C-alpha positions in Angstrom: -148.7 -30.0 -120.4 -150.9 -33.1 -120.5 -149.8 -36.2 -122.2 -151.9 -38.8 -124.1 -150.5 -42.1 -125.3 -152.2 -44.0 -128.1 -151.4 -46.7 -130.7 -152.9 -47.1 -134.1 -153.9 -50.7 -134.9 -155.6 -52.2 -137.9 -155.5 -55.0 -140.5 -152.9 -54.7 -143.3 -153.6 -51.8 -145.7 -156.5 -50.3 -143.8 -154.7 -47.0 -143.6 -153.0 -46.7 -140.2 -149.7 -45.2 -141.5 -151.5 -42.9 -144.0 -153.7 -41.6 -141.1 -150.7 -41.1 -138.8 -148.8 -39.2 -141.6 -151.9 -36.9 -142.1 -152.1 -36.2 -138.3 -148.3 -35.3 -138.3 -148.8 -32.9 -141.3 -151.9 -31.2 -139.9 -150.2 -30.5 -136.5 -146.9 -29.4 -138.1 -144.9 -32.4 -136.8 -143.9 -33.4 -140.3 -143.6 -32.0 -143.8 -145.4 -33.2 -146.9 -143.8 -36.5 -148.1 -142.5 -37.6 -144.7 -143.9 -41.0 -143.7 -143.7 -43.3 -140.6 -142.9 -46.2 -143.0 -139.2 -45.5 -143.6 -137.7 -48.9 -143.9 -137.0 -49.9 -147.6 -139.0 -53.1 -147.3 -141.9 -51.2 -145.8 -142.0 -48.7 -148.6 -141.7 -51.5 -151.3 -144.5 -53.7 -149.8 -146.7 -50.9 -148.5 -146.9 -52.5 -145.1 -145.7 -51.6 -141.6 -143.2 -54.1 -140.3 -141.6 -52.3 -137.3 -143.4 -50.4 -134.6 -142.5 -46.8 -134.6 -143.5 -43.8 -132.5 -144.0 -40.1 -133.1 -145.5 -37.3 -131.1 -147.8 -34.4 -132.1 -148.9 -31.4 -130.2 -152.6 -30.2 -130.2 -154.3 -27.7 -127.8 -151.4 -27.7 -125.2 -151.5 -31.5 -125.2 -148.7 -33.9 -126.3 -150.1 -36.9 -128.0 -147.6 -39.8 -128.3 -148.6 -42.1 -131.2 -147.2 -45.6 -131.9 -147.9 -47.0 -135.4 -148.1 -50.8 -135.2 -147.7 -53.5 -137.8 -151.0 -55.1 -139.1 -149.8 -58.5 -140.0 -150.1 -61.2 -137.4 -146.5 -62.4 -138.2 -145.4 -59.2 -136.4 -147.7 -59.8 -133.4 -144.8 -59.5 -131.0 -144.4 -55.8 -132.2 -148.1 -55.1 -131.5 -148.0 -56.9 -128.1 -145.2 -54.9 -126.6 -146.6 -51.6 -127.9 -150.1 -52.1 -126.4 -148.5 -52.4 -123.0 -147.0 -48.9 -123.2 -150.1 -46.9 -124.2 -153.6 -46.0 -122.8 -155.9 -46.3 -125.8 -156.0 -47.5 -129.3 -157.4 -46.2 -132.5 -158.8 -49.2 -134.3 -158.8 -48.4 -138.1 -161.2 -50.4 -140.2 -161.6 -50.1 -144.0 -165.1 -48.9 -144.9 -165.5 -51.4 -147.7 -163.7 -54.5 -146.4 -164.8 -54.3 -142.7 -163.1 -56.3 -140.0 -160.5 -58.7 -141.3 -158.3 -61.4 -139.6 -155.7 -59.0 -138.3 -158.5 -56.6 -137.1 -159.6 -59.4 -134.8 -156.0 -60.2 -133.8 -155.1 -56.7 -132.8 -158.5 -55.9 -131.2 -158.4 -59.0 -129.1 -155.0 -58.1 -127.7 -156.3 -54.6 -126.8 -159.5 -55.8 -125.1 -157.5 -58.3 -123.1 -155.4 -55.4 -121.7 -158.5 -53.5 -120.7 -158.0 -50.7 -123.3 -161.0 -48.8 -124.6 -160.6 -48.4 -128.3 -161.7 -45.4 -130.5 -163.0 -46.8 -133.8 -162.0 -45.1 -137.1 -163.9 -46.2 -140.1 -161.5 -45.2 -142.9 -161.6 -44.9 -146.7 -165.3 -43.8 -146.6 -164.7 -42.3 -150.1 -164.4 -45.7 -151.7 -167.0 -46.4 -154.4 -168.1 -49.6 -152.5 -167.8 -48.1 -149.0 -170.5 -49.2 -146.5 -169.6 -47.4 -143.3 -172.9 -48.0 -141.5 -172.8 -51.8 -142.2 -169.1 -51.9 -141.2 -169.9 -50.1 -138.0 -172.4 -52.9 -137.1 -169.8 -55.5 -138.1 -167.3 -53.9 -135.7 -169.8 -53.9 -132.9 -170.5 -57.6 -133.5 -166.7 -58.2 -133.3 -166.5 -56.4 -130.0 -169.3 -58.5 -128.6 -167.8 -61.7 -130.0 -164.4 -61.0 -128.3 -166.0 -60.5 -124.9 -165.7 -56.7 -124.6 -167.0 -55.3 -121.4 -169.8 -52.5 -121.2 -167.3 -49.7 -121.2 -165.4 -51.1 -124.2 -168.6 -51.6 -126.2 -169.6 -47.9 -125.9 -166.8 -47.0 -128.2 -166.7 -43.6 -130.0 -166.7 -43.7 -133.8 -165.0 -41.4 -136.2 -165.3 -41.6 -140.1 -162.2 -40.6 -142.1 -160.5 -40.3 -145.4 -156.9 -40.7 -144.3 -155.4 -40.0 -147.7 -157.0 -36.6 -147.8 -156.6 -35.8 -144.1 -160.3 -35.6 -143.4 -162.3 -36.9 -140.4 -165.9 -36.4 -139.2 -167.9 -37.6 -136.1 -171.0 -38.1 -138.2 -171.1 -39.2 -141.9 -173.2 -36.1 -142.9 -170.9 -33.6 -141.1 -168.8 -31.2 -143.2 -165.1 -31.3 -142.5 -161.9 -30.1 -144.1 -159.3 -31.7 -141.8 -158.7 -34.2 -138.9 -159.8 -31.9 -136.1 -162.8 -34.1 -135.2 -160.4 -37.0 -134.7 -158.0 -35.0 -132.6 -160.9 -33.7 -130.4 -162.2 -37.2 -130.0 -158.7 -38.3 -128.8 -158.6 -35.5 -126.2 -162.1 -36.4 -125.1 -161.8 -40.1 -124.7 -158.1 -40.8 -124.0 -157.2 -40.4 -120.3 -154.2 -38.2 -119.4 -151.2 -40.5 -119.1 -150.2 -39.4 -115.6 -153.6 -40.4 -114.1 -153.6 -43.8 -115.8 -150.8 -45.7 -114.3 -150.9 -49.5 -114.2 -149.8 -49.6 -110.6 -151.3 -46.6 -108.9 -154.2 -44.5 -110.3 -153.6 -41.7 -107.8 -152.1 -38.9 -110.0 -151.0 -36.7 -107.0 -148.6 -39.4 -105.8 -147.3 -40.2 -109.2 -144.3 -37.8 -109.6 -143.1 -38.3 -106.0 -142.6 -42.0 -106.5 -139.2 -43.5 -107.7 -139.0 -43.6 -111.4 -140.3 -46.8 -113.1 -140.0 -47.3 -116.8 -140.4 -50.2 -119.2 -138.7 -50.4 -122.7 -141.0 -51.6 -125.5 -138.6 -51.0 -128.4 -134.8 -50.8 -128.9 -132.6 -48.8 -131.2 -128.9 -48.5 -131.9 -126.6 -45.5 -132.3 -123.0 -45.8 -133.5 -121.8 -43.4 -130.8 -124.3 -44.1 -127.9 -124.7 -47.9 -128.4 -127.9 -49.6 -127.5 -130.9 -47.2 -126.9 -134.2 -48.1 -125.2 -137.5 -46.6 -126.1 -139.6 -46.7 -122.9 -142.8 -45.6 -121.3 -142.4 -43.8 -118.0 -145.0 -45.1 -115.6 -144.0 -43.4 -112.4 -141.7 -40.8 -111.0 -139.2 -38.5 -112.8 -136.1 -39.8 -114.6 -133.2 -37.4 -114.9 -130.2 -37.4 -117.2 -127.1 -38.7 -115.3 -129.3 -40.5 -112.7 -128.2 -43.9 -111.3 -130.9 -46.5 -112.0 -131.5 -50.2 -111.4 -132.6 -52.6 -114.1 -134.8 -55.5 -113.0 -135.1 -58.4 -115.5 -138.2 -60.7 -115.7 -136.1 -63.6 -114.2 -135.4 -61.6 -111.0 -131.9 -60.4 -111.8 -131.0 -56.8 -110.9 -128.1 -54.7 -112.0 -127.3 -51.0 -111.7 -126.4 -48.4 -114.4 -126.4 -44.7 -115.2 -128.4 -42.8 -117.8 -126.0 -40.9 -120.1 -128.5 -39.4 -122.6 -132.2 -38.8 -122.4 -134.5 -37.9 -125.3 -138.2 -37.2 -125.9 -140.0 -37.1 -129.3 -141.3 -34.2 -131.4 -142.7 -35.6 -134.7 -140.2 -38.2 -135.9 -137.2 -36.4 -134.4 -135.7 -37.0 -131.0 -135.0 -34.0 -128.7 -132.4 -34.1 -125.9 -133.9 -33.4 -122.5 -132.7 -33.3 -118.9 -135.7 -35.2 -117.4 -138.7 -37.3 -118.3 -141.9 -37.3 -116.3 -144.4 -40.1 -115.6 -146.7 -40.7 -118.6 -144.2 -39.7 -121.3 -142.4 -41.9 -123.9 -138.7 -41.4 -124.1 -135.4 -42.8 -125.5 -132.5 -43.3 -123.2 -128.8 -44.3 -123.5 -126.3 -45.7 -121.0 -127.7 -49.2 -120.4 -125.9 -51.6 -122.9 -127.6 -54.7 -121.6 -131.2 -53.4 -121.6 -133.9 -55.5 -123.2 -137.5 -55.2 -124.1 -139.7 -55.8 -121.0 -137.1 -55.0 -118.4 -138.0 -52.5 -115.6 -135.8 -49.4 -115.2 -136.3 -47.9 -111.7 -134.7 -45.3 -109.5 -135.0 -47.5 -106.4 -133.6 -50.9 -105.9 -136.6 -51.7 -103.7 -139.3 -50.7 -106.3 -141.1 -53.8 -107.7 -140.6 -54.8 -111.4 -143.4 -54.1 -113.8 -145.2 -57.1 -115.3 -143.1 -58.8 -118.0 -144.3 -58.5 -121.6 -145.8 -61.8 -122.7 -145.1 -62.7 -126.3 -147.0 -65.3 -128.4 -144.8 -68.3 -129.1 -143.3 -69.1 -132.5 -145.2 -71.4 -134.9 -142.7 -72.1 -137.6 -139.0 -72.9 -137.9 -136.3 -73.5 -140.5 -132.6 -74.3 -140.5 -130.0 -71.9 -141.7 -126.6 -73.0 -143.0 -123.5 -71.4 -144.5 -123.7 -71.1 -148.4 -121.7 -74.0 -149.8 -123.0 -73.9 -153.4 -120.5 -73.9 -156.3 -121.2 -70.1 -156.6 -120.7 -69.4 -152.9 -118.8 -66.2 -151.9 -119.0 -64.6 -155.3 -121.1 -61.6 -154.3 -121.6 -61.7 -150.5 -119.6 -59.6 -148.0 -120.6 -61.8 -145.0 -120.4 -65.5 -145.7 -119.0 -67.2 -142.6 -121.0 -68.9 -139.8 -119.4 -66.4 -137.3 -120.8 -63.4 -139.2 -124.1 -65.0 -139.5 -124.3 -65.8 -135.8 -123.3 -62.3 -134.8 -126.0 -60.8 -137.1 -128.7 -63.1 -135.5 -127.5 -62.2 -132.0 -128.1 -58.5 -132.9 -131.5 -59.3 -134.3 -132.5 -61.1 -131.1 -132.0 -57.8 -129.2 -134.9 -56.1 -131.0 -137.0 -58.9 -132.6 -138.8 -60.3 -129.6 -140.9 -62.7 -131.7 -137.7 -64.5 -132.9 -136.0 -67.5 -131.3 -132.6 -68.9 -132.4 -131.0 -72.2 -131.4 -127.2 -71.9 -132.0 -126.4 -75.3 -130.4 -126.2 -77.6 -133.5 -122.7 -77.5 -134.9 -123.6 -77.5 -138.6 -126.6 -75.3 -138.8 -128.6 -72.7 -136.9 -132.4 -73.1 -136.3 -134.5 -70.0 -136.2 -138.1 -69.9 -135.0 -140.6 -67.3 -136.0 -144.3 -66.3 -136.1 -144.8 -67.2 -139.8 -143.3 -67.4 -143.3 -143.4 -63.6 -143.7 -141.8 -62.9 -140.3 -138.8 -65.1 -141.3 -138.7 -64.0 -144.9 -138.4 -60.3 -143.8 -135.4 -61.2 -141.6 -133.7 -63.1 -144.4 -134.4 -60.3 -146.9 -132.9 -57.7 -144.6 -129.8 -59.9 -144.2 -129.6 -60.4 -148.0 -129.6 -56.7 -148.6 -126.9 -56.2 -146.0 -124.6 -58.4 -148.0 -125.1 -61.8 -146.3 -124.9 -65.1 -148.2 -126.6 -68.1 -146.6 -128.9 -71.1 -147.3 -132.2 -72.1 -145.6 -134.2 -75.3 -145.4 -137.9 -75.8 -146.0 -140.0 -74.2 -143.2 -141.8 -76.6 -140.8 -144.5 -75.9 -138.3 -143.9 -76.4 -134.6 -145.8 -79.0 -132.8 -146.0 -79.6 -129.0 -147.4 -82.2 -126.5 -149.9 -81.3 -123.8 -151.6 -83.8 -121.5 -150.3 -86.5 -123.8 -152.0 -85.0 -126.8 -150.1 -83.9 -130.0 -151.0 -80.3 -130.8 -150.2 -78.1 -133.9 -150.7 -74.4 -134.6 -154.0 -73.3 -136.2 -155.0 -70.2 -138.1 -158.2 -68.4 -139.0 -158.3 -67.8 -142.7 -160.6 -65.3 -144.4 -160.9 -65.5 -148.2 -162.6 -63.0 -150.4 -163.2 -64.3 -153.9 -165.6 -64.0 -156.9 -168.6 -66.3 -156.3 -167.8 -68.6 -159.2 -164.3 -69.4 -157.7 -165.6 -70.3 -154.3 -166.0 -74.0 -155.0 -162.4 -74.4 -156.1 -161.1 -72.6 -153.0 -163.3 -74.7 -150.6 -162.2 -77.9 -152.3 -158.5 -77.0 -152.2 -158.5 -75.9 -148.5 -160.6 -78.8 -147.4 -158.0 -81.1 -148.9 -155.5 -79.3 -146.6 -157.6 -80.2 -143.5 -159.4 -76.8 -143.3 -162.8 -76.6 -141.7 -165.4 -74.2 -143.1 -166.7 -71.9 -140.4 -168.8 -69.3 -142.3 -169.7 -68.2 -145.7 -171.4 -64.9 -146.8 -172.3 -63.5 -150.1 -171.4 -59.8 -150.5 -172.5 -58.7 -153.9 -170.6 -60.7 -156.5 -168.0 -61.6 -153.9 -168.0 -64.3 -151.3 -166.3 -64.1 -148.0 -165.4 -67.6 -146.7 -163.9 -68.1 -143.2 -161.9 -71.3 -142.4 -160.0 -72.8 -139.5 -157.0 -74.6 -140.8 -153.7 -76.1 -139.5 -150.8 -73.7 -140.2 -149.0 -76.4 -142.2 -152.1 -76.4 -144.5 -151.2 -72.9 -145.6 -147.5 -73.6 -146.3 -147.0 -73.4 -150.0 -150.7 -72.6 -150.7 -150.7 -68.8 -151.2 -149.0 -69.1 -154.6 -151.6 -71.8 -155.7 -154.4 -69.5 -154.4 -153.3 -66.7 -156.7 -153.4 -69.1 -159.7 -156.8 -70.5 -158.7 -158.4 -67.1 -158.4 -156.5 -65.6 -161.4 -155.3 -62.9 -159.0 -158.8 -61.7 -158.1 -158.9 -63.3 -154.6 -157.6 -61.9 -151.2 -156.5 -64.3 -148.5 -155.6 -63.3 -144.9 -154.9 -65.3 -141.8 -154.0 -65.1 -138.2 -152.8 -67.5 -135.5 -155.6 -68.6 -133.1 -153.8 -71.2 -131.0 -152.6 -74.8 -130.8 -155.2 -77.5 -131.4 -155.1 -81.3 -131.7 -153.1 -82.6 -134.7 -155.4 -83.4 -137.6 -153.3 -86.1 -139.4 -151.8 -86.3 -142.8 -152.9 -84.0 -145.5 -152.8 -83.9 -149.2 -150.4 -81.5 -150.9 -150.1 -80.9 -154.6 -146.4 -81.5 -155.1 -144.8 -80.1 -158.2 -141.5 -81.8 -159.3 -138.3 -80.0 -159.8 -136.4 -79.4 -163.0 -132.8 -80.0 -162.0 -129.7 -78.9 -163.9 -127.3 -81.7 -164.7 -124.5 -79.4 -165.9 -122.7 -76.2 -164.9 -122.5 -73.3 -167.4 -124.6 -70.6 -168.9 -128.2 -71.3 -169.8 -129.0 -71.0 -173.5 -132.2 -69.9 -175.2 -132.3 -72.9 -177.5 -132.3 -75.3 -174.5 -134.8 -73.3 -172.5 -137.2 -73.1 -175.4 -137.5 -76.9 -175.3 -137.7 -77.1 -171.5 -140.5 -74.5 -171.1 -143.0 -77.0 -172.5 -142.2 -79.3 -169.5 -143.0 -76.8 -166.7 -142.3 -73.4 -165.3 -138.7 -72.0 -165.6 -137.0 -69.8 -162.9 -134.0 -68.8 -165.1 -133.4 -66.8 -168.3 -130.9 -67.1 -171.1 -127.3 -66.3 -170.0 -128.1 -67.0 -166.3 -125.3 -69.1 -164.8 -126.4 -72.5 -163.4 -124.6 -75.4 -161.6 -125.2 -79.1 -161.3 -128.0 -79.8 -158.7 -129.6 -76.3 -159.1 -133.4 -76.3 -159.4 -134.1 -74.3 -162.6 -137.8 -74.8 -162.7 -140.7 -77.0 -161.8 -142.4 -79.7 -163.8 -146.1 -79.9 -164.6 -146.2 -83.7 -164.1 -145.0 -83.5 -160.5 -141.9 -85.7 -160.9 -138.2 -84.6 -160.7 -136.7 -84.1 -164.2 -132.9 -83.9 -164.9 -132.1 -81.5 -167.7 -129.3 -79.7 -169.4 -130.1 -76.0 -169.8 -126.6 -75.3 -171.3 -127.2 -77.4 -174.3 -126.8 -75.5 -177.7 -128.2 -76.2 -181.1 -126.3 -78.9 -183.1 -124.5 -77.2 -185.9 -124.3 -79.0 -189.3 -123.7 -78.1 -192.9 -127.3 -79.0 -193.8 -130.2 -76.7 -193.3 -133.5 -78.2 -192.4 -136.9 -76.6 -193.1 -137.8 -74.6 -190.0 -134.5 -75.0 -188.2 -133.9 -71.2 -188.0 -137.4 -70.4 -186.7 -137.4 -67.7 -183.9 -137.4 -68.7 -180.3 -140.1 -67.3 -178.0 -139.5 -67.7 -174.3 -142.2 -67.2 -171.6 -140.8 -64.7 -169.0 -139.1 -66.6 -166.1 -140.9 -67.0 -162.8 -138.4 -65.0 -160.8 -137.8 -66.3 -157.2 -137.9 -64.2 -154.1 -137.5 -65.7 -150.6 -141.3 -66.0 -150.0 -142.0 -67.6 -153.4 -139.1 -70.1 -152.9 -140.4 -71.0 -149.5 -143.8 -71.9 -150.9 -142.6 -74.1 -153.8 -139.4 -75.8 -152.4 -139.3 -79.5 -151.4 -137.9 -80.8 -148.2 -134.7 -82.1 -149.9 -133.9 -78.5 -151.2 -132.3 -75.4 -149.9 -132.9 -71.8 -150.8 -129.6 -70.2 -151.7 -129.8 -66.5 -150.7 -127.3 -63.9 -151.9 -127.3 -60.1 -152.2 -128.0 -60.3 -156.0 -130.0 -63.6 -156.7 -132.2 -66.2 -155.0 -131.7 -69.8 -156.2 -133.3 -73.1 -155.4 -130.9 -76.2 -155.2 -131.0 -79.8 -154.1 -129.2 -80.3 -150.7 -127.2 -83.1 -152.3 -126.1 -81.7 -155.6 -125.2 -84.7 -157.7 -127.6 -87.4 -158.9 -125.2 -90.1 -157.5 -125.3 -88.5 -154.0 -129.1 -88.4 -154.0 -129.4 -92.0 -155.3 -127.2 -93.2 -152.4 -129.2 -91.2 -149.8 -132.4 -92.6 -151.2 -131.2 -96.2 -150.9 -130.2 -95.6 -147.3 -133.7 -94.5 -146.3 -135.4 -97.4 -148.0 
């Protein structure tokens, strides 16, 4: 049986996972309602966060498919997946065309010498423009330096939601057979496409060489490695050698071997070159290591991961409400959880060396927010500082991370967006009118985007779309203007009362509702004037024997602006913490009392 290995790549929400689910249903690998996105956060947000693999069988061929995240914050997931496959399906929305993450994932694929198959998806959209999008994709290939073989990409048109694909727009089709035929026609058999030796006839006689691109965990088997077999045959019970990128080598024994059928794993006695498998028995295995049957076999090239661009400090929760709802509240428990995360999250870096806090480094606000949200749902309590971008020095020059930002907004709002981003040191690169919409492309320092997305929603009244991806480190552009909103800080501990909140809502936006418990130093809202305001949200109405006209009028409160981790990251100040618990997210001042803050302020003057 021949094996084909492919990955599905695309911008967020262009239909990768929907298309993969449809392929699994058509080939009998999954039932109706089964999806590749199984993580609770993925289902809630409608995005892929973790790379996952499946396999389908079509015309006596096993097709291993890896579904990748579309967001650039999870670029480390994409990077390692692309090293384990032979071709990519580049899915592009027939209305939106290439977006920032389209460029990001395509650039990675072309650099590795892969020859993409382009799938123009959602051709049933009322505003779909598949012919124009095809030309836009071709322009992107040329811009990214694709070679002649890569530019001659096959194109398939699809409606992933309905499970329909066609090679030409005018063709009749009732399923995804045209796409499956294109995969068999253009994806080389895995055995004949080895990164070290193209000679298929020698492939199976060589010592086994595999490289893990993902990790899993089983309560009975311990750490599991998901790996691509590049050479030879690996057998269950076989003694192997693990070569690490730093040159270290140790031996081990395979205790279980699995291959994939649909989303299920099937136990097997051997795995041949070209296949993707899961193996147990190597508790110290990491992504990018080389597993080989011979101590003399050379290690495979290490998987290079883009460096982090953002950091924040993480501390034990010490607020007045600490430990009320969390199961895991100690620094030891938090440290152990982060150590487990480092085993599978290759884009994450953690510095445990400071004694009173832990510094975590990631690829963006979303990358770190997803980790913190998962910890919160597992029962952890902790606090985190304001995120900061990472700078570095090269040849005596101060460099900072930059991103390409693509904005789609109604034409009448474009002036406001250009003005706001220019204040944040963004450079206007391109601007195109597309009907009543305008697409504007900027290059901006990453720090210019921190705290901006929430403002963007307000400025565009929810009608705009903003996407970005990391493009590299460039010279530091100097100070930038930020619209700082002040904090509304509670002076008292107790339950918030509707009477008090009714008076406070005219001063800004509230994050709490009546009956919410608050403590001194908690940030309960922001102020419209941009200055910190000390308030008492627990203050009730003064009771007297006299009744004044209008004193018993009804209270009408605007719904509170409920904080989640990402929202809090955007609006917090550098002297504040986000308090993260399993049930609630709060903002607080690092120094809780006004007296402490005044003393600290005098020391800095």
